[in-house]
N, C-alpha and C positions, 0 to 999 in steps of 0.2 A: 608753178606758173600757169596762167590761164591760156589755154590753146584754143584757137578758133577753128571751127569746122572748115575744112578746105572747100571752097566754092568755085565752081567753074566760072572763069572770067566772063564768058559770053552771056551767062545767065545772071551774074551778080551785078554787072555794070548796067545802070539804068540809062538807056540810050539818050533820053532828053537831057540828062545831066552830063554824061561822059563827053558829049560833043559840044553842048552849048552852055554849060554852067559857067557863071562868071564868078571868079574868086572875090571874096569880100574885100580883100586888100592885096597889095603887091606881095609876092612871095618873099622878097628879100627886104628886111628892114634896114635902116641906116646903121652903118658899122660904128661900133663904139671905139673911142680912142684907145690906142695901145699904150702900155700893155696891161695896165691894171683896171682902168676905169670901167665900170659897168656892174652888171648883176651876174653872179656865177652860181652854179650848182654843181655838186660832185660828191665824191665819197673818199673816206679815209679807210685804208685797209689795215685793220688791227689784228690780223691773223685769222680768227674764226668768224669775224664780223666785218661788214662794211657799214661804216657810220656816215650818215648823211651830213653834208655841209652846205651852207648857203652863205655866200659872201657878197658884200656890196662895197664898192670903192667909188669915191667921187672926188673931183678936184675942188678945193676951196681956196679962199684968198690966202690962207696960210700954208697951203700945200695939199698933199693927198690925205684924205681921211677915209676910214672904212671900218667895217665890222665883219666878223665871221662867226656864224652860229654853228656850233658843233654838237651833235646829239651826244648826251651824256656828260657834257662839259658846260655848255651854256654859251653866252656871247663873249667873244674876244674882241678887243679893240686894237686897231692898227697903231703900232709904235714907230715903225721904221720901214722903209722900202727902198729898193734900188734895182736897176736893171742895166744890162749891157748887151746889145744885140738881142738874142732870144733868151739869154740867161736872166732869171728873175730871183729876187730875194725879198721876202717881207716877214717882219717880226710882229707877232700878235701877243697881246698881254691879256691875261685873265687874273685879276688881282696881282699878286706878286709872281705868278708863274709866267714864264716866257715860252712861246711856241714859235720856232723858226722854220719857215718854209723856203726851200731852195728847189729850183727846177728850171724848166724850159717853158716858154710861151710861144705858141705858133698856131695861127689860124683859129684864134678864139678858144684855144685849149691850153691850160696850164697843168703840167704834170711834173712830179718830182717826189721829194721826201719832206716829211715833217720831223723836225728834230726837237726833242724835249728831254733834257738831260742826256743820258746815254742811250735813250730809246730812239728808234727810227721806224717810221711807218710811211708807206707809199700813199700819195694822194693824187687825185685827178679832179680838176675843175673845168667846167665848160661854160663859156659865156652864153647867156640867154637874154632874150628881149623882155623889157618891161612893157606889158600890154595894158592898154586902157581898160579899166574894169567894165566899161559898157560893152566892149567886144566880148569879154569873158561871159557876161550875163546873157549875151545873145546866143551863145553856143549851148547853154544848158538845156537838158531834155533827154528824151528817150529816142533812140534811133534803131531801125530794124532793116535787116537784109532778108528778104523772103519771109518765111514764117517762123524760123527757128533762131536765127542769129540776132540777138538783141544786146545793145549796150546802152548804159545810162551815163551821160556826161554830167558831173556834179561839181560843186564847189565845196571845199573843206578847209579847215584851218590846221596847219601843220604844227609840229613841236614848238615852233618859235612864234606862233600867232600870225603867221603869214597865210594869206588866202592862196590855195593851191587847187588848180583844176585837175580833175581825175576822171578816169572812166571806171565804171563798175559793171561787172557781169552779174545781173540779178539772180542768175541760176545758182551760183555758188558763193556770191559775195566777194569774189576776187576783184582786186582793184590795183590800178597803177597810176602814178602821177604823170601829168602831161606838162612838158616844159617847152615854152615858146621859142621858136626860131624866126617867126614872123607873126604878124597879127592874126593870121589864120592857120598857120601850120605849127604843130607841136610834135615833139618826139617823146618816146617813152623807152624805159630801160627794162631790165629783167625783174624788177621788184617795185613795190609801192614807192619807196623813196630811195631807189637805187637807179640813178639815171644812166650809169655807164655799165657795160657798153650799150649804145642805143640799139634797140631791136625793131624800131619801126617809127612811122609817122602817122599822124591824123591831120587831115586838112579839112577845114569847114568851108562849105560852098553855099552860095545862094543861086538856085536855078532860075532860068527864065520864066518858069511857071510860078515863081514867087515862093517856092518851098525851100526848106533848109535841108542840106545833105552833109554827110561827111564821107571823105575818102579814106578808107582804112588800108594802110600799106605796111603790113608786118613782113619784114624781110624774110624771103624764102617761101612766102605764101602768095596766093593770088590776090591782087588788089580788089577790094570790094567797095561798093558805094552803098551807104545806108541812108534811108530817108527818115527825117525826124517825124515821129508819129505822135509825140506829145511834148508840150513845153515843160511838163512836170518831170522831174528826175525821179529815180527810185526812192529817194528820201526827200520829199518836198519839204519846204520850210527853210529855216535858217541853215547856214553852212554847217556841215558836220564838224565836230571839234575833236582834237587830239585823239582820245581813246577810240572814238568812233571811226576816225580816219585810219587809225593804225591797226585796227583789229585783224586786218588781213595782210599784214606785212609779209614779205617773202624772205626766206633766209638766203644767205649767200650761196650761189650755185658753185658746182665744182666738186 
């Protein structure tokens, strides 16, 4: 895991930003309908590994439709779903194989077990916001706190061909994916594509001086504010793709 140098709050916060910065958008986006509809990210615990999952469900004229992308398996299609109170069930198909998910849904989090034959694995999915690409592009670049702490915000393409915002530590190549909870605030987990448990947030701001900043809040550490010093990321050009994105994945902790 990439660790940030602990910085004293009084020196790390830029006064002009801490007091007068205006957030690019409202902190809370509109709530998605319950319990399935929306965009979800999460992990499947298969023992020694946590496998990344990305699901999207939407209401159509014929009912609920959806897909779930699972690393190592591919894209699964929704075959059936039901819910009662907080209890949820959805059946996904991959060819002739069936994957049954049972669990609870509460406050934008679904957690339970995936059943495949006689196998059982724990899963956890968190609803995230779909952010307009123009906002994503406006955040890209290199940010700095003081003279030593530098992070690059970049765009990459994940296993499934989806664009994924991430931060990169240019010193060691460490990276983590950023998942949106509003148009300007993103959370990150303990690994590149391991969103749970959330370990902190990044909020992008536009200061009254017209400059771009980010507020770095890694839980258990002092909050830091970084100023964008370049619109170019550490890897300028087209978004990084698959192997380039994944070369610094983090193993499961514990």
